[in-house]
C-alpha positions, 0 to 999 in steps of 0.5 A, spaced: 050 125 509 046 131 509 046 135 502 046 132 495 047 124 495 053 121 492 053 120 485 054 126 479 058 132 481 061 137 477 067 137 481 070 132 486 076 134 491 080 129 495 082 132 501 080 137 506 087 140 507 088 148 506 089 146 498 083 142 497 078 146 501 080 153 498 079 149 491 072 147 493 070 154 495 073 157 489 069 151 485 063 152 488 063 160 488 064 159 480 057 155 480 060 148 480 056 143 484 062 141 489 064 135 493 070 134 498 072 127 500 076 126 506 078 120 510 079 123 517 074 124 523 074 131 523 077 137 519 084 139 521 085 133 526 091 131 527 095 137 526 101 135 521 104 142 521 108 147 525 104 153 522 109 158 521 107 163 516 107 171 514 102 176 516 102 180 510 101 173 505 095 171 510 092 178 510 092 177 502 089 171 503 083 173 507 085 169 513 082 172 520 087 175 525 084 171 530 087 165 527 095 166 527 099 169 533 104 174 531 111 174 533 116 180 533 123 177 533 126 172 529 132 168 533 136 164 528 141 159 533 147 156 530 152 151 533 155 156 537 152 163 536 146 166 533 143 172 529 137 176 532 132 180 528 127 185 531 121 188 528 117 194 530 111 190 527 110 183 526 112 180 520 112 172 521 106 168 525 104 162 527 097 159 525 092 156 529 092 150 524 086 146 527 082 153 527 084 155 520 082 148 517 076 148 520 075 156 518 076 154 511 071 148 511 066 153 513 068 158 508 067 152 503 061 150 505 058 157 505 060 157 498 056 151 497 061 145 497 059 139 501 064 135 505 064 128 507 068 125 512 070 118 513 071 117 506 077 114 504 078 114 497 081 108 494 082 110 486 080 114 480 075 112 475 078 113 469 075 113 462 078 114 455 084 116 458 082 121 463 079 121 470 072 122 471 071 121 478 073 117 484 071 110 488 071 111 496 069 107 502 064 110 506 067 109 513 060 110 516 057 104 512 063 100 510 060 101 503 064 102 497 061 108 493 063 112 487 063 119 486 063 121 478 065 128 476 067 133 470 073 135 474 077 131 480 082 135 484 087 131 488 089 135 494 091 128 498 097 130 501 104 128 499 101 121 497 098 124 491 093 118 491 089 120 485 095 122 481 099 116 482 094 111 481 092 114 475 099 113 472 101 121 472 105 121 478 111 117 480 111 119 487 116 123 491 123 121 491 125 125 497 120 127 503 121 132 509 120 128 516 118 132 522 116 131 529 113 136 534 111 137 541 106 142 542 108 144 549 104 148 555 110 153 556 108 159 560 115 161 561 117 162 553 117 169 550 111 169 546 114 175 542 119 170 538 120 164 534 126 160 534 130 157 528 136 152 530 141 149 525 147 144 526 149 137 528 146 138 535 139 140 533 138 137 526 143 134 522 141 136 514 135 139 517 133 144 522 129 145 529 124 150 531 120 153 537 114 157 535 109 160 540 102 160 538 099 163 544 096 162 550 103 159 553 103 154 548 109 152 544 111 148 538 117 145 538 120 141 532 125 137 528 125 136 521 130 131 517 129 128 510 128 121 507 131 118 504 138 122 505 138 121 512 136 115 517 136 119 523 130 120 527 128 127 529 124 125 535 131 123 538 133 130 538 127 133 541 129 133 548 136 136 546 133 141 542 128 143 548 134 144 553 137 149 548 131 153 548 130 158 553 123 158 557 122 151 556 124 149 563 118 145 566 114 145 560 110 138 558 107 136 551 099 137 550 100 134 543 105 130 539 105 131 532 108 128 526 108 129 518 111 129 511 112 134 506 115 133 499 122 136 498 121 137 491 124 141 486 119 146 482 116 142 476 118 135 479 110 133 480 105 134 474 099 139 476 094 137 470 091 131 466 085 130 463 080 131 468 085 132 473 088 138 477 093 136 482 094 141 488 098 142 495 103 137 497 100 132 492 103 137 487 109 139 491 107 146 492 111 148 499 117 152 499 123 147 500 127 152 504 123 151 510 118 146 508 113 152 509 107 151 505 100 153 507 099 160 504 102 157 497 097 151 497 091 156 499 093 160 493 094 154 489 087 151 491 084 158 489 087 157 482 085 150 481 078 151 483 077 157 479 079 153 473 075 147 475 069 151 475 071 154 468 072 147 465 065 145 467 062 151 464 066 150 458 064 143 458 072 142 457 076 138 462 081 136 457 089 137 459 089 143 454 084 147 458 086 145 465 093 147 463 091 154 464 092 153 472 099 150 471 101 156 467 098 161 472 101 157 478 108 157 475 108 165 473 106 167 480 111 162 484 115 158 479 122 162 479 122 164 487 120 157 489 126 154 484 131 159 488 128 157 495 130 149 492 137 151 490 138 155 496 136 149 500 140 144 497 146 148 499 144 149 506 143 142 508 150 140 506 153 145 511 156 142 517 157 146 524 163 149 521 160 152 515 154 154 519 159 158 524 162 161 518 156 164 515 153 166 521 156 173 520 154 174 513 146 172 516 147 178 521 149 183 516 142 182 513 137 187 516 131 185 519 126 187 513 130 183 508 132 177 512 124 176 513 123 177 506 128 172 504 125 167 509 118 168 506 121 166 499 122 173 496 127 172 491 126 178 487 131 182 483 130 188 487 131 185 494 137 181 491 141 187 488 139 191 495 143 186 499 148 186 494 150 193 496 150 192 503 156 187 504 162 184 500 160 177 501 152 179 500 154 181 493 156 174 491 151 171 494 146 175 491 149 174 484 148 166 485 141 167 487 139 172 481 143 166 477 138 161 480 132 165 479 134 166 471 134 158 471 141 157 472 144 152 477 147 155 484 150 149 486 150 141 487 144 138 489 145 135 496 138 133 497 135 134 504 129 138 506 129 144 511 122 142 512 117 142 518 111 137 518 106 137 513 102 142 511 
């Protein structure tokens, strides 16, 4: 390995996804000697997410425009009818997932972090009730190694490997399971992203067709375990037959992945010597399973606090809790509403979707994109409530959820895409 030998570090990050890489970058920029361990042969391989996101949020995070494909139309397709939203300027986009992850890796390295691939973390090192490092197997030599640190960041994905084996995380009771074909489909309209719902597309879930440039389209279906035993792969061909522009298309890649279908607060974020970020912390939106932009921000917060803890010589849970407080303040309420909305939507059958599509069509394009992006601010909800009598009732329920009150029974299924 190039760089510092494995041994003593200030911060060890487990997982080279967007959360872990942003945490490593922030920790290194804060002066911490930082090591990233990942079991894969390459950063961003295999792809496990459709990469749907939103332009403004990515710009705030500093993601270069060349790493996402903008779209100017969102098409929401129900069992028998649809709602279409057109935009003068793109609001939604589809990421170059592999390109983004490798860009984030380069940023982390430029900040001073060291990456080690083919490093399979097996368990945390615990002393005096806290986490003080990890044990891993070196995939090149086959040797068992240790990396000790003042702070460990668990960014290991839905498995939450470090947190679970440290005894602080019970695991997720519900996960979204997505299957996706990355197609070469030059006949597809690259200006639009398509979402499909209903029994023929994805019972208790949704399907999607997302262009990402160069004639490539990600066609996917997501359902949830254990709330259904349906296999999303069985729905890919029927969905493809319903999407214009896919005739004659063939797959170039096949993707699958998992994403926690977690309510905010379900997963712990901190323990002595340990910060948990990304899918390990259940930080994606339950509404559509979209999480890359959320977990990048979580990584920024966690890495910054890790560096502060190193400088202060205090890696106690009490000190590290400042990361959790900031995360909850920035995202807790909107993610709670997103989860409450998702719990209602996944109970819909075809008749319910068709009944509600006129209500969707009553929402103007701008507010629809903001809702899809997880913006449930009181101002937006009150604006919607003035536009349509039935929107008023919906806005009231969403405001109640934002205030922390229930809006309906839990039905427990994710509208998630494959894992970020």
